[in-house]
C-alpha positions as CSV (number, residue, x, y, z in Angstrom):
1,M,15.9,79.1,78.8
2,E,16.7,80.6,82.4
3,I,16.5,84.1,83.4
4,Q,18.1,85.5,86.1
5,K,17.4,89.3,87.3
6,S,19.3,91.4,89.6
7,E,19.0,95.0,90.4
8,D,21.3,96.1,87.7
9,S,21.3,93.3,85.2
10,I,19.9,90.2,83.5
11,I,21.6,87.1,82.9
12,L,19.9,84.8,80.2
13,K,20.7,81.0,79.9
14,L,19.9,79.7,76.3
15,S,20.5,76.1,75.2
16,S,23.7,75.3,73.4
17,K,21.9,74.0,70.4
18,L,21.0,77.5,69.3
19,G,23.0,78.3,66.1
20,A,25.8,81.1,65.9
21,E,23.3,83.1,63.3
22,E,20.3,82.7,65.5
23,L,22.1,83.9,68.6
24,Q,23.5,86.6,67.0
25,R,20.2,87.8,65.7
26,I,18.9,87.6,69.4
27,I,22.2,90.1,70.3
28,D,21.6,92.4,67.7
29,Y,17.7,92.6,68.7
30,I,18.7,93.2,72.6
31,E,21.4,95.6,71.6
32,Y,18.9,97.6,69.5
33,L,16.3,97.5,72.6
34,E,19.5,99.0,74.8
35,A,20.0,101.3,72.1
36,T,16.9,103.3,71.8
37,I,15.3,102.5,75.3
38,D,15.1,106.4,76.0
39,S,14.4,107.4,72.5
40,R,11.0,109.4,71.9
41,A,11.7,109.1,68.1
42,T,8.4,107.5,66.1
43,Q,8.8,104.7,63.9
44,K,7.6,107.1,60.9
45,A,10.5,109.4,61.7
46,V,12.9,106.9,61.7
47,D,11.4,105.4,58.4
48,N,11.7,109.0,56.9
49,L,15.5,109.4,57.9
50,A,16.3,105.9,56.8
51,Q,14.7,106.6,53.2
52,E,16.4,110.2,53.2
53,S,19.5,108.8,54.2
54,K,19.3,106.1,51.0
55,A,18.4,108.5,48.7
56,N,21.4,110.8,49.5
57,W,23.7,107.7,49.2
58,W,22.2,106.8,46.1
59,K,22.5,110.3,44.7
60,K,26.4,110.4,45.9
61,N,27.2,106.7,44.8
62,K,24.9,106.4,41.5
63,S,27.5,106.8,39.0
64,D,29.9,103.9,40.6
65,Y,27.1,101.6,39.8
66,L,25.5,103.1,36.7
67,K,28.2,102.9,34.1
């Protein structure tokens, strides 16, 4: 692996032996880091929001799955 950093970007050179799935996981993680870099949310707040969202989705869609 080779890393090159300039004033406004970072270039990663990775082995071509990496599979598509592994590479996608790395890309997803880097996109997450970029999206949350300025966030002041705590992990607990994020977890609570996710739980609330799942509960609301289940209430709305429960009848489609339990017949």
